[in-house]
Biopython code that builds the backbone (N, CA, C, O; Angstrom):
import numpy as np
from Bio.PDB.StructureBuilder import StructureBuilder

atoms = [
    (1, "UNK", "N", (12.068, 5.542, 15.945)),
    (1, "UNK", "CA", (11.236, 4.659, 16.760)),
    (1, "UNK", "C", (9.854, 5.447, 17.047)),
    (1, "UNK", "O", (9.872, 5.786, 18.230)),
    (2, "UNK", "N", (8.920, 5.775, 16.549)),
    (2, "UNK", "CA", (7.691, 6.594, 17.280)),
    (2, "UNK", "C", (7.106, 5.819, 18.499)),
    (2, "UNK", "O", (6.825, 4.637, 18.699)),
    (3, "UNK", "N", (7.015, 7.329, 19.468)),
    (3, "UNK", "CA", (6.607, 6.909, 21.109)),
    (3, "UNK", "C", (5.312, 7.563, 21.164)),
    (3, "UNK", "O", (5.368, 8.727, 20.766)),
    (4, "UNK", "N", (4.026, 7.126, 21.579)),
    (4, "UNK", "CA", (2.690, 7.562, 22.251)),
    (4, "UNK", "C", (2.533, 7.335, 23.030)),
    (4, "UNK", "O", (2.393, 6.153, 23.344)),
    (5, "UNK", "N", (2.409, 8.856, 24.320)),
    (5, "UNK", "CA", (1.830, 8.286, 25.470)),
    (5, "UNK", "C", (1.083, 9.301, 25.526)),
    (5, "UNK", "O", (1.133, 10.471, 25.146)),
    (6, "UNK", "N", (-0.230, 8.072, 26.540)),
    (6, "UNK", "CA", (-1.220, 8.981, 27.011)),
    (6, "UNK", "C", (-2.463, 9.234, 25.782)),
    (6, "UNK", "O", (-3.551, 9.809, 25.815)),
    (7, "UNK", "N", (-1.719, 8.509, 24.720)),
    (7, "UNK", "CA", (-3.030, 8.750, 23.661)),
    (7, "UNK", "C", (-3.497, 7.329, 23.223)),
    (7, "UNK", "O", (-3.112, 6.303, 23.785)),
    (8, "UNK", "N", (-4.428, 7.360, 22.089)),
    (8, "UNK", "CA", (-5.297, 6.110, 21.540)),
    (8, "UNK", "C", (-4.538, 5.895, 20.124)),
    (8, "UNK", "O", (-4.072, 6.633, 19.257)),
    (9, "UNK", "N", (-4.700, 3.994, 20.419)),
    (9, "UNK", "CA", (-3.997, 3.821, 18.802)),
    (9, "UNK", "C", (-4.575, 3.081, 18.447)),
    (9, "UNK", "O", (-4.837, 2.068, 19.094)),
    (10, "UNK", "N", (-5.114, 3.399, 16.912)),
    (10, "UNK", "CA", (-5.674, 3.223, 16.315)),
    (10, "UNK", "C", (-5.323, 2.074, 14.885)),
    (10, "UNK", "O", (-4.399, 2.517, 14.203)),
    (11, "UNK", "N", (-5.793, 0.975, 14.455)),
    (11, "UNK", "CA", (-4.682, 0.112, 13.406)),
    (11, "UNK", "C", (-5.905, -0.138, 12.945)),
    (11, "UNK", "O", (-6.920, -0.428, 13.578)),
    (12, "UNK", "N", (-5.638, 0.078, 11.079)),
    (12, "UNK", "CA", (-6.543, 0.125, 10.591)),
    (12, "UNK", "C", (-5.746, -0.909, 9.136)),
    (12, "UNK", "O", (-4.539, -0.976, 8.900)),
    (13, "UNK", "N", (-6.826, -1.574, 8.396)),
    (13, "UNK", "CA", (-6.108, -2.679, 7.327)),
    (13, "UNK", "C", (-6.937, -2.845, 6.296)),
    (13, "UNK", "O", (-8.080, -2.466, 6.042)),
    (14, "UNK", "N", (-5.995, -3.597, 5.663)),
    (14, "UNK", "CA", (-6.982, -3.680, 4.776)),
    (14, "UNK", "C", (-5.702, -4.825, 3.174)),
    (14, "UNK", "O", (-4.483, -4.980, 3.103)),
    (15, "UNK", "N", (-7.031, -5.382, 2.117)),
    (15, "UNK", "CA", (-6.256, -6.223, 1.313)),
    (15, "UNK", "C", (-6.784, -5.702, -0.345)),
    (15, "UNK", "O", (-7.906, -5.890, -0.813)),
    (16, "UNK", "N", (-5.933, -5.197, -0.846)),
    (16, "UNK", "CA", (-6.613, -4.519, -1.946)),
    (16, "UNK", "C", (-5.581, -5.141, -3.216)),
    (16, "UNK", "O", (-4.363, -5.318, -3.247)),
    (17, "UNK", "N", (-6.727, -5.394, -4.287)),
    (17, "UNK", "CA", (-5.396, -5.559, -5.485)),
    (17, "UNK", "C", (-5.257, -4.484, -6.435)),
    (17, "UNK", "O", (-6.210, -3.811, -6.828)),
    (18, "UNK", "N", (-4.291, -4.359, -6.729)),
    (18, "UNK", "CA", (-3.391, -3.086, -7.127)),
    (18, "UNK", "C", (-3.521, -3.577, -8.617)),
    (18, "UNK", "O", (-3.078, -2.709, -9.369)),
    (19, "UNK", "N", (-3.907, -4.505, -9.181)),
    (19, "UNK", "CA", (-3.608, -4.252, -10.971)),
    (19, "UNK", "C", (-3.676, -5.507, -11.136)),
    (19, "UNK", "O", (-3.265, -6.373, -10.365)),
    (20, "UNK", "N", (-4.572, -5.739, -12.874)),
    (20, "UNK", "CA", (-4.906, -7.322, -13.039)),
    (20, "UNK", "C", (-4.764, -6.632, -14.256)),
    (20, "UNK", "O", (-5.549, -5.766, -14.642)),
    (21, "UNK", "N", (-3.171, -7.237, -15.220)),
    (21, "UNK", "CA", (-3.379, -7.100, -16.322)),
    (21, "UNK", "C", (-3.179, -8.197, -17.383)),
    (21, "UNK", "O", (-2.992, -8.021, -18.587)),
    (22, "UNK", "N", (-3.246, -9.242, -16.784)),
    (22, "UNK", "CA", (-3.139, -10.405, -17.671)),
    (22, "UNK", "C", (-4.539, -10.526, -18.814)),
    (22, "UNK", "O", (-4.517, -10.698, -20.032)),
    (23, "UNK", "N", (-5.292, -10.419, -18.211)),
    (23, "UNK", "CA", (-6.421, -10.270, -19.478)),
    (23, "UNK", "C", (-6.755, -9.071, -20.699)),
    (23, "UNK", "O", (-7.325, -9.045, -21.789)),
    (24, "UNK", "N", (-6.052, -8.139, -19.828)),
    (24, "UNK", "CA", (-6.031, -6.978, -20.956)),
    (24, "UNK", "C", (-4.752, -6.641, -21.790)),
    (24, "UNK", "O", (-4.548, -5.838, -22.701)),
    (25, "UNK", "N", (-3.831, -7.713, -21.027)),
    (25, "UNK", "CA", (-2.955, -7.124, -22.097)),
    (25, "UNK", "C", (-1.868, -6.312, -21.739)),
    (25, "UNK", "O", (-0.857, -6.213, -22.435)),
    (26, "UNK", "N", (-2.083, -5.593, -20.430)),
    (26, "UNK", "CA", (-1.406, -4.596, -19.973)),
    (26, "UNK", "C", (0.028, -4.770, -19.818)),
    (26, "UNK", "O", (0.722, -5.787, -19.851)),
    (27, "UNK", "N", (0.327, -3.492, -19.633)),
    (27, "UNK", "CA", (2.104, -3.651, -19.469)),
    (27, "UNK", "C", (2.665, -4.238, -18.362)),
    (27, "UNK", "O", (3.857, -4.033, -18.590)),
    (28, "UNK", "N", (2.620, -4.794, -17.380)),
    (28, "UNK", "CA", (3.077, -5.871, -16.890)),
    (28, "UNK", "C", (2.814, -6.955, -17.001)),
    (28, "UNK", "O", (3.436, -7.837, -16.408)),
    (29, "UNK", "N", (1.784, -7.189, -17.823)),
    (29, "UNK", "CA", (2.048, -8.404, -18.626)),
    (29, "UNK", "C", (2.771, -8.745, -19.975)),
    (29, "UNK", "O", (3.205, -9.854, -20.288)),
    (30, "UNK", "N", (2.811, -7.876, -20.536)),
    (30, "UNK", "CA", (3.592, -7.871, -21.833)),
    (30, "UNK", "C", (5.291, -7.333, -21.278)),
    (30, "UNK", "O", (6.332, -7.676, -21.840)),
    (31, "UNK", "N", (5.232, -6.766, -20.511)),
    (31, "UNK", "CA", (6.944, -6.443, -20.324)),
    (31, "UNK", "C", (7.119, -5.005, -20.715)),
    (31, "UNK", "O", (8.232, -4.534, -20.482)),
    (32, "UNK", "N", (6.225, -4.222, -21.266)),
    (32, "UNK", "CA", (6.452, -3.315, -21.794)),
    (32, "UNK", "C", (5.518, -2.063, -21.569)),
    (32, "UNK", "O", (4.289, -2.092, -21.511)),
    (33, "UNK", "N", (6.363, -0.922, -21.448)),
    (33, "UNK", "CA", (5.738, 0.453, -20.995)),
    (33, "UNK", "C", (6.162, 0.869, -19.439)),
    (33, "UNK", "O", (7.346, 0.992, -19.128)),
    (34, "UNK", "N", (4.917, 1.104, -18.358)),
    (34, "UNK", "CA", (5.214, 1.975, -17.215)),
    (34, "UNK", "C", (5.507, -0.350, -16.414)),
    (34, "UNK", "O", (5.111, -1.487, -16.667)),
    (35, "UNK", "N", (6.407, 0.381, -15.478)),
    (35, "UNK", "CA", (6.832, -0.706, -14.821)),
    (35, "UNK", "C", (6.559, -0.318, -12.973)),
    (35, "UNK", "O", (7.137, -0.733, -11.968)),
    (36, "UNK", "N", (5.200, 0.835, -13.202)),
    (36, "UNK", "CA", (5.116, 0.543, -11.563)),
    (36, "UNK", "C", (3.398, 0.892, -11.648)),
    (36, "UNK", "O", (2.625, 1.212, -12.550)),
    (37, "UNK", "N", (3.304, 0.667, -10.361)),
    (37, "UNK", "CA", (1.644, 0.551, -10.105)),
    (37, "UNK", "C", (1.265, 1.222, -9.494)),
    (37, "UNK", "O", (0.865, 0.258, -8.842)),
    (38, "UNK", "N", (0.713, 2.564, -8.606)),
    (38, "UNK", "CA", (0.191, 2.766, -7.862)),
    (38, "UNK", "C", (-1.509, 2.895, -7.494)),
    (38, "UNK", "O", (-2.392, 3.208, -8.292)),
    (39, "UNK", "N", (-1.653, 2.588, -6.184)),
    (39, "UNK", "CA", (-2.917, 2.518, -6.034)),
    (39, "UNK", "C", (-3.343, 3.552, -4.467)),
    (39, "UNK", "O", (-2.782, 3.449, -3.376)),
    (40, "UNK", "N", (-4.228, 4.288, -4.751)),
    (40, "UNK", "CA", (-4.920, 5.187, -3.757)),
    (40, "UNK", "C", (-5.662, 4.378, -2.411)),
    (40, "UNK", "O", (-6.768, 3.862, -2.573)),
    (41, "UNK", "N", (-4.992, 4.315, -1.135)),
    (41, "UNK", "CA", (-5.656, 4.105, 0.182)),
    (41, "UNK", "C", (-6.041, 4.958, 0.660)),
    (41, "UNK", "O", (-5.361, 5.958, 0.894)),
    (42, "UNK", "N", (-7.693, 4.781, 1.061)),
    (42, "UNK", "CA", (-8.522, 5.781, 2.310)),
    (42, "UNK", "C", (-8.507, 5.087, 3.526)),
    (42, "UNK", "O", (-8.920, 3.928, 3.576)),
    (43, "UNK", "N", (-7.977, 5.803, 4.735)),
    (43, "UNK", "CA", (-7.955, 4.902, 5.873)),
    (43, "UNK", "C", (-9.359, 4.791, 5.937)),
    (43, "UNK", "O", (-10.084, 5.262, 5.061)),
    (44, "UNK", "N", (-9.835, 4.115, 7.060)),
    (44, "UNK", "CA", (-11.328, 4.289, 7.540)),
    (44, "UNK", "C", (-11.982, 5.662, 8.223)),
    (44, "UNK", "O", (-13.101, 6.135, 8.025)),
    (45, "UNK", "N", (-10.804, 6.200, 9.186)),
    (45, "UNK", "CA", (-11.027, 7.578, 9.509)),
    (45, "UNK", "C", (-9.554, 7.693, 9.741)),
    (45, "UNK", "O", (-8.686, 6.821, 9.698)),
    (46, "UNK", "N", (-9.430, 9.728, 10.149)),
    (46, "UNK", "CA", (-8.287, 10.005, 9.872)),
    (46, "UNK", "C", (-7.497, 9.562, 11.115)),
    (46, "UNK", "O", (-7.994, 8.991, 12.085)),
    (47, "UNK", "N", (-5.993, 9.951, 10.940)),
    (47, "UNK", "CA", (-4.885, 9.570, 11.919)),
    (47, "UNK", "C", (-5.091, 10.805, 12.605)),
    (47, "UNK", "O", (-5.701, 11.793, 12.199)),
    (48, "UNK", "N", (-4.424, 10.604, 13.853)),
    (48, "UNK", "CA", (-4.146, 12.055, 14.663)),
    (48, "UNK", "C", (-2.756, 12.890, 14.288)),
    (48, "UNK", "O", (-2.435, 14.067, 14.448)),
    (49, "UNK", "N", (-2.025, 11.643, 13.669)),
    (49, "UNK", "CA", (-0.671, 12.188, 13.348)),
    (49, "UNK", "C", (0.230, 10.877, 12.284)),
    (49, "UNK", "O", (0.050, 9.679, 12.502)),
    (50, "UNK", "N", (0.792, 11.180, 11.616)),
    (50, "UNK", "CA", (1.491, 10.358, 10.452)),
    (50, "UNK", "C", (1.508, 8.764, 10.931)),
    (50, "UNK", "O", (2.518, 8.474, 11.572)),
    (51, "UNK", "N", (0.543, 7.668, 10.721)),
    (51, "UNK", "CA", (0.966, 6.499, 11.388)),
    (51, "UNK", "C", (2.468, 5.380, 10.478)),
    (51, "UNK", "O", (3.316, 5.765, 9.673)),
    (52, "UNK", "N", (2.339, 4.597, 10.808)),
    (52, "UNK", "CA", (3.588, 3.841, 10.205)),
    (52, "UNK", "C", (2.809, 2.913, 9.579)),
    (52, "UNK", "O", (1.805, 2.581, 10.210)),
    (53, "UNK", "N", (3.002, 2.350, 8.415)),
    (53, "UNK", "CA", (2.285, 1.846, 7.418)),
    (53, "UNK", "C", (3.095, 0.476, 6.621)),
    (53, "UNK", "O", (3.974, 0.542, 5.762)),
    (54, "UNK", "N", (2.513, -0.662, 7.186)),
    (54, "UNK", "CA", (3.165, -2.252, 6.728)),
    (54, "UNK", "C", (2.525, -2.773, 5.517)),
    (54, "UNK", "O", (1.315, -2.974, 5.625)),
    (55, "UNK", "N", (3.256, -3.126, 4.006)),
    (55, "UNK", "CA", (2.845, -3.468, 3.426)),
    (55, "UNK", "C", (3.380, -4.602, 2.842)),
    (55, "UNK", "O", (4.599, -4.677, 2.683)),
    (56, "UNK", "N", (2.543, -5.612, 2.455)),
    (56, "UNK", "CA", (2.784, -7.056, 2.104)),
    (56, "UNK", "C", (2.291, -7.499, 0.872)),
    (56, "UNK", "O", (1.362, -6.846, 0.397)),
    (57, "UNK", "N", (2.740, -8.538, 0.202)),
    (57, "UNK", "CA", (1.867, -8.978, -1.008)),
    (57, "UNK", "C", (1.146, -10.327, -0.372)),
    (57, "UNK", "O", (1.518, -11.318, 0.257)),
    (58, "UNK", "N", (0.062, -9.868, -0.829)),
    (58, "UNK", "CA", (-0.727, -11.645, -0.487)),
    (58, "UNK", "C", (-1.065, -12.138, -1.515)),
    (58, "UNK", "O", (-1.725, -13.172, -1.413)),
    (59, "UNK", "N", (-0.796, -11.678, -2.737)),
    (59, "UNK", "CA", (-1.004, -12.566, -4.132)),
    (59, "UNK", "C", (0.012, -12.046, -5.401)),
    (59, "UNK", "O", (0.199, -10.930, -5.886)),
    (60, "UNK", "N", (0.408, -12.990, -5.614)),
    (60, "UNK", "CA", (1.385, -11.991, -7.085)),
    (60, "UNK", "C", (1.149, -13.607, -8.174)),
    (60, "UNK", "O", (1.348, -14.819, -8.093)),
    (61, "UNK", "N", (0.755, -12.864, -8.875)),
    (61, "UNK", "CA", (0.598, -14.275, -10.376)),
    (61, "UNK", "C", (1.299, -13.583, -11.324)),
    (61, "UNK", "O", (0.751, -12.803, -12.104)),
    (62, "UNK", "N", (2.831, -13.881, -11.310)),
    (62, "UNK", "CA", (3.885, -13.899, -12.366)),
    (62, "UNK", "C", (4.226, -15.072, -13.347)),
    (62, "UNK", "O", (3.928, -16.227, -13.046)),
    (63, "UNK", "N", (4.887, -14.747, -14.586)),
    (63, "UNK", "CA", (5.104, -15.778, -15.375)),
    (63, "UNK", "C", (6.480, -16.020, -14.951)),
    (63, "UNK", "O", (7.349, -15.222, -14.601)),
    (64, "UNK", "N", (6.495, -17.644, -15.087)),
    (64, "UNK", "CA", (7.855, -18.084, -14.878)),
    (64, "UNK", "C", (8.807, -18.452, -16.031)),
    (64, "UNK", "O", (9.639, -19.359, -16.051)),
    (65, "UNK", "N", (8.592, -17.811, -16.714)),
    (65, "UNK", "CA", (9.677, -17.579, -17.831)),
    (65, "UNK", "C", (10.777, -16.745, -17.791)),
    (65, "UNK", "O", (11.683, -16.563, -18.603)),
    (66, "UNK", "N", (10.488, -16.156, -16.449)),
    (66, "UNK", "CA", (11.564, -14.854, -16.370)),
    (66, "UNK", "C", (11.760, -14.758, -14.745)),
    (66, "UNK", "O", (10.946, -15.301, -13.997)),
    (67, "UNK", "N", (12.904, -14.025, -14.242)),
    (67, "UNK", "CA", (12.773, -13.714, -12.909)),
    (67, "UNK", "C", (11.891, -13.242, -12.030)),
    (67, "UNK", "O", (10.848, -12.948, -12.614)),
    (68, "UNK", "N", (11.853, -13.061, -11.013)),
    (68, "UNK", "CA", (10.634, -12.795, -10.444)),
    (68, "UNK", "C", (11.179, -11.583, -9.343)),
    (68, "UNK", "O", (11.643, -11.594, -8.203)),
    (69, "UNK", "N", (10.846, -10.535, -10.365)),
    (69, "UNK", "CA", (11.359, -9.316, -9.561)),
    (69, "UNK", "C", (10.099, -8.113, -8.624)),
    (69, "UNK", "O", (9.131, -7.651, -9.228)),
    (70, "UNK", "N", (10.365, -7.796, -7.183)),
    (70, "UNK", "CA", (9.130, -6.932, -7.069)),
    (70, "UNK", "C", (9.750, -6.073, -6.082)),
    (70, "UNK", "O", (10.681, -6.357, -5.327)),
    (71, "UNK", "N", (9.158, -5.063, -6.180)),
    (71, "UNK", "CA", (10.007, -3.552, -5.170)),
    (71, "UNK", "C", (8.309, -3.336, -4.411)),
    (71, "UNK", "O", (7.438, -2.920, -5.175)),
    (72, "UNK", "N", (7.933, -3.616, -3.009)),
    (72, "UNK", "CA", (6.458, -2.870, -2.888)),
    (72, "UNK", "C", (7.191, -1.772, -1.730)),
    (72, "UNK", "O", (8.304, -1.722, -1.208)),
    (73, "UNK", "N", (5.925, -0.927, -1.635)),
    (73, "UNK", "CA", (6.153, -0.140, -0.405)),
    (73, "UNK", "C", (4.948, 0.945, -0.377)),
    (73, "UNK", "O", (3.967, 1.112, -1.102)),
    (74, "UNK", "N", (5.409, 1.561, 0.689)),
    (74, "UNK", "CA", (3.678, 2.663, 0.877)),
    (74, "UNK", "C", (4.256, 3.612, 0.532)),
    (74, "UNK", "O", (5.472, 3.430, 0.593)),
    (75, "UNK", "N", (3.820, 5.103, -0.004)),
    (75, "UNK", "CA", (4.581, 5.899, -0.402)),
    (75, "UNK", "C", (3.471, 7.625, 0.056)),
    (75, "UNK", "O", (2.360, 7.634, 0.587)),
    (76, "UNK", "N", (4.046, 8.473, -0.256)),
    (76, "UNK", "CA", (3.048, 9.691, 0.007)),
    (76, "UNK", "C", (1.996, 9.176, 1.524)),
    (76, "UNK", "O", (0.785, 9.315, 1.354)),
    (77, "UNK", "N", (2.319, 8.780, 2.509)),
    (77, "UNK", "CA", (1.606, 8.465, 3.960)),
    (77, "UNK", "C", (1.239, 9.985, 4.224)),
    (77, "UNK", "O", (2.010, 10.938, 4.112)),
    (78, "UNK", "N", (-0.383, 10.023, 4.678)),
    (78, "UNK", "CA", (-0.937, 11.166, 4.930)),
    (78, "UNK", "C", (-1.589, 10.993, 6.184)),
    (78, "UNK", "O", (-1.516, 9.808, 6.507)),
    (79, "UNK", "N", (-2.248, 11.737, 7.096)),
    (79, "UNK", "CA", (-3.477, 11.686, 8.151)),
    (79, "UNK", "C", (-4.302, 10.139, 7.591)),
    (79, "UNK", "O", (-4.480, 9.022, 8.076)),
    (80, "UNK", "N", (-4.712, 10.959, 6.083)),
    (80, "UNK", "CA", (-5.554, 10.127, 5.599)),
    (80, "UNK", "C", (-5.593, 8.705, 5.094)),
    (80, "UNK", "O", (-6.253, 7.715, 5.410)),
    (81, "UNK", "N", (-4.673, 8.945, 4.217)),
    (81, "UNK", "CA", (-4.040, 7.688, 3.513)),
    (81, "UNK", "C", (-3.070, 7.689, 3.022)),
    (81, "UNK", "O", (-2.259, 8.484, 3.498)),
    (82, "UNK", "N", (-2.491, 6.623, 1.537)),
    (82, "UNK", "CA", (-1.308, 6.672, 1.299)),
    (82, "UNK", "C", (-1.654, 6.174, 0.112)),
    (82, "UNK", "O", (-2.779, 6.368, -0.350)),
    (83, "UNK", "N", (-0.648, 5.417, -0.571)),
    (83, "UNK", "CA", (0.005, 5.025, -1.791)),
    (83, "UNK", "C", (0.240, 3.653, -1.549)),
    (83, "UNK", "O", (1.334, 3.457, -1.019)),
    (84, "UNK", "N", (-0.290, 2.855, -1.720)),
    (84, "UNK", "CA", (0.534, 1.178, -2.302)),
    (84, "UNK", "C", (1.005, 1.461, -4.095)),
    (84, "UNK", "O", (0.439, 1.873, -5.109)),
    (85, "UNK", "N", (2.728, 0.826, -3.610)),
    (85, "UNK", "CA", (3.391, 0.904, -4.905)),
    (85, "UNK", "C", (3.919, -0.443, -5.001)),
    (85, "UNK", "O", (4.289, -1.045, -3.993)),
    (86, "UNK", "N", (3.990, -1.092, -6.506)),
    (86, "UNK", "CA", (4.331, -2.313, -6.624)),
    (86, "UNK", "C", (5.029, -2.062, -8.127)),
    (86, "UNK", "O", (4.338, -1.710, -9.083)),
    (87, "UNK", "N", (6.600, -2.301, -8.239)),
    (87, "UNK", "CA", (7.103, -2.251, -9.090)),
    (87, "UNK", "C", (8.520, -3.523, -9.403)),
    (87, "UNK", "O", (9.246, -4.200, -8.676)),
    (88, "UNK", "N", (8.385, -3.365, -10.619)),
    (88, "UNK", "CA", (9.210, -4.536, -11.466)),
    (88, "UNK", "C", (10.109, -3.783, -12.491)),
    (88, "UNK", "O", (10.250, -2.608, -12.829)),
    (89, "UNK", "N", (10.772, -5.238, -12.907)),
    (89, "UNK", "CA", (11.889, -4.274, -13.848)),
    (89, "UNK", "C", (12.537, -5.501, -15.087)),
    (89, "UNK", "O", (12.293, -6.708, -15.069)),
    (90, "UNK", "N", (13.116, -5.008, -15.767)),
    (90, "UNK", "CA", (13.808, -6.012, -17.003)),
    (90, "UNK", "C", (12.645, -6.709, -17.478)),
    (90, "UNK", "O", (11.600, -6.136, -17.785)),
    (91, "UNK", "N", (12.937, -8.637, -17.569)),
    (91, "UNK", "CA", (12.045, -8.927, -18.403)),
    (91, "UNK", "C", (10.740, -9.668, -17.665)),
    (91, "UNK", "O", (9.985, -10.503, -18.165)),
    (92, "UNK", "N", (10.709, -9.065, -16.233)),
    (92, "UNK", "CA", (9.614, -10.164, -15.518)),
    (92, "UNK", "C", (8.442, -9.849, -15.914)),
    (92, "UNK", "O", (8.308, -8.664, -16.221)),
    (93, "UNK", "N", (7.414, -10.610, -16.026)),
    (93, "UNK", "CA", (6.032, -10.301, -16.500)),
    (93, "UNK", "C", (5.085, -11.006, -15.346)),
    (93, "UNK", "O", (4.956, -12.184, -15.015)),
    (94, "UNK", "N", (4.396, -9.622, -14.812)),
    (94, "UNK", "CA", (3.662, -9.667, -13.549)),
    (94, "UNK", "C", (1.966, -9.672, -14.096)),
    (94, "UNK", "O", (1.496, -8.582, -14.421)),
    (95, "UNK", "N", (0.872, -11.211, -14.204)),
    (95, "UNK", "CA", (-0.294, -10.744, -14.298)),
    (95, "UNK", "C", (-0.990, -10.273, -13.750)),
    (95, "UNK", "O", (-1.995, -9.816, -14.294)),
    (96, "UNK", "N", (-0.765, -10.160, -12.345)),
    (96, "UNK", "CA", (-1.569, -9.603, -11.027)),
    (96, "UNK", "C", (-1.104, -9.426, -10.065)),
    (96, "UNK", "O", (0.039, -9.868, -10.176)),
    (97, "UNK", "N", (-1.292, -8.881, -8.720)),
    (97, "UNK", "CA", (-0.843, -8.053, -7.848)),
    (97, "UNK", "C", (-2.353, -8.010, -6.818)),
    (97, "UNK", "O", (-3.465, -7.611, -7.164)),
    (98, "UNK", "N", (-2.019, -8.444, -5.766)),
    (98, "UNK", "CA", (-2.504, -7.950, -4.854)),
    (98, "UNK", "C", (-1.697, -7.889, -3.200)),
    (98, "UNK", "O", (-0.797, -8.683, -2.925)),
    (99, "UNK", "N", (-2.316, -6.551, -1.949)),
    (99, "UNK", "CA", (-0.941, -6.351, -1.350)),
    (99, "UNK", "C", (-1.978, -6.510, -0.383)),
    (99, "UNK", "O", (-3.151, -6.375, -0.733)),
    (100, "UNK", "N", (-1.581, -6.864, 1.150)),
    (100, "UNK", "CA", (-2.246, -6.548, 2.336)),
    (100, "UNK", "C", (-1.467, -4.994, 2.914)),
    (100, "UNK", "O", (-0.505, -4.370, 2.466)),
    (101, "UNK", "N", (-2.025, -4.839, 3.636)),
    (101, "UNK", "CA", (-1.193, -3.137, 4.333)),
    (101, "UNK", "C", (-1.904, -2.914, 5.902)),
    (101, "UNK", "O", (-2.937, -3.495, 6.235)),
    (102, "UNK", "N", (-1.158, -1.972, 6.783)),
    (102, "UNK", "CA", (-1.902, -2.033, 8.234)),
    (102, "UNK", "C", (-1.232, -1.194, 8.313)),
    (102, "UNK", "O", (-0.106, -1.234, 7.817)),
    (103, "UNK", "N", (-1.660, -0.233, 8.913)),
    (103, "UNK", "CA", (-1.121, 1.444, 9.626)),
    (103, "UNK", "C", (-1.935, 1.191, 10.908)),
    (103, "UNK", "O", (-3.032, 0.677, 11.128)),
    (104, "UNK", "N", (-0.832, 1.833, 11.784)),
    (104, "UNK", "CA", (-0.459, 2.061, 13.309)),
    (104, "UNK", "C", (-0.792, 3.471, 13.365)),
    (104, "UNK", "O", (-0.294, 4.326, 12.634)),
    (105, "UNK", "N", (-1.492, 3.634, 14.095)),
    (105, "UNK", "CA", (-1.155, 5.011, 14.766)),
    (105, "UNK", "C", (-1.935, 5.713, 16.184)),
    (105, "UNK", "O", (-2.606, 5.072, 16.994)),
    (106, "UNK", "N", (-1.621, 7.340, 16.242)),
    (106, "UNK", "CA", (-2.389, 7.686, 17.506)),
    (106, "UNK", "C", (-3.828, 8.379, 16.751)),
    (106, "UNK", "O", (-3.873, 9.248, 15.880)),
    (107, "UNK", "N", (-4.676, 7.830, 17.263)),
    (107, "UNK", "CA", (-6.098, 8.587, 16.715)),
    (107, "UNK", "C", (-6.574, 9.639, 17.550)),
    (107, "UNK", "O", (-5.806, 9.921, 18.470)),
    (108, "UNK", "N", (-7.874, 10.449, 17.468)),
    (108, "UNK", "CA", (-8.270, 11.353, 18.405)),
    (108, "UNK", "C", (-8.944, 10.462, 19.265)),
    (108, "UNK", "O", (-9.324, 9.300, 19.124)),
    (109, "UNK", "N", (-9.009, 11.331, 20.255)),
    (109, "UNK", "CA", (-10.285, 10.790, 21.505)),
    (109, "UNK", "C", (-11.508, 11.522, 21.795)),
    (109, "UNK", "O", (-11.336, 12.724, 21.999)),
    (110, "UNK", "N", (-12.528, 11.154, 21.852)),
    (110, "UNK", "CA", (-13.589, 12.059, 22.159)),
    (110, "UNK", "C", (-13.189, 12.828, 23.429)),
    (110, "UNK", "O", (-14.005, 13.619, 23.902)),
    (111, "UNK", "N", (-11.997, 12.653, 24.014)),
    (111, "UNK", "CA", (-12.131, 13.106, 25.404)),
    (111, "UNK", "C", (-11.129, 14.542, 24.817)),
    (111, "UNK", "O", (-11.561, 15.658, 25.106)),
    (112, "UNK", "N", (-9.930, 14.445, 24.077)),
    (112, "UNK", "CA", (-9.252, 15.414, 23.003)),
    (112, "UNK", "C", (-10.147, 16.936, 22.896)),
    (112, "UNK", "O", (-11.036, 17.095, 22.059)),
    (113, "UNK", "N", (-9.823, 17.784, 23.690)),
    (113, "UNK", "CA", (-10.011, 19.444, 23.495)),
    (113, "UNK", "C", (-9.390, 19.872, 22.310)),
    (113, "UNK", "O", (-8.197, 19.659, 22.091)),
    (114, "UNK", "N", (-10.374, 20.655, 21.286)),
    (114, "UNK", "CA", (-9.909, 21.851, 20.824)),
    (114, "UNK", "C", (-10.520, 23.209, 20.942)),
    (114, "UNK", "O", (-11.635, 23.664, 20.684)),
    (115, "UNK", "N", (-9.340, 23.731, 21.449)),
    (115, "UNK", "CA", (-9.642, 25.370, 22.290)),
    (115, "UNK", "C", (-10.007, 26.295, 21.571)),
    (115, "UNK", "O", (-10.807, 27.194, 21.830)),
    (116, "UNK", "N", (-9.046, 25.967, 20.030)),
    (116, "UNK", "CA", (-8.917, 27.182, 18.688)),
    (116, "UNK", "C", (-9.154, 26.763, 17.551)),
    (116, "UNK", "O", (-9.088, 27.525, 16.586)),
]
sb = StructureBuilder()
sb.init_structure("model")
sb.init_model(0)
sb.init_chain("A")
sb.init_seg("    ")
for serial, (resi, resn, name, xyz) in enumerate(atoms, 1):
    if name == "N":
        sb.init_residue(resn, " ", resi, " ")
    sb.init_atom(name, np.array(xyz, "f"), 0.0, 1.0, " ", f" {name:<3s}", serial, name[0])
structure = sb.get_structure()
């Protein structure tokens, strides 16, 4: 658990398309090749410490002829951003994915002092 004492808490959020492979016949739609997609996200301003990041699917367009399999996560979280990650496997075919995200953490205050 992260605990913040006497700090400003910032919340940043977004809704980003991770990929759209249907029209282009990409790997996720054909079921061949890379079964992982990553999208770099930059926060609107840096956090003071590494934030907590929550991700969720806001759109998934899947082929109905196979099992629906998805693993979503936030990876490589820094003060300035992170990577949205979508993975699938086996015979699952994915046309497109959009993900919501929310980052919560400590942010700098105009009252902070930088002595050195």
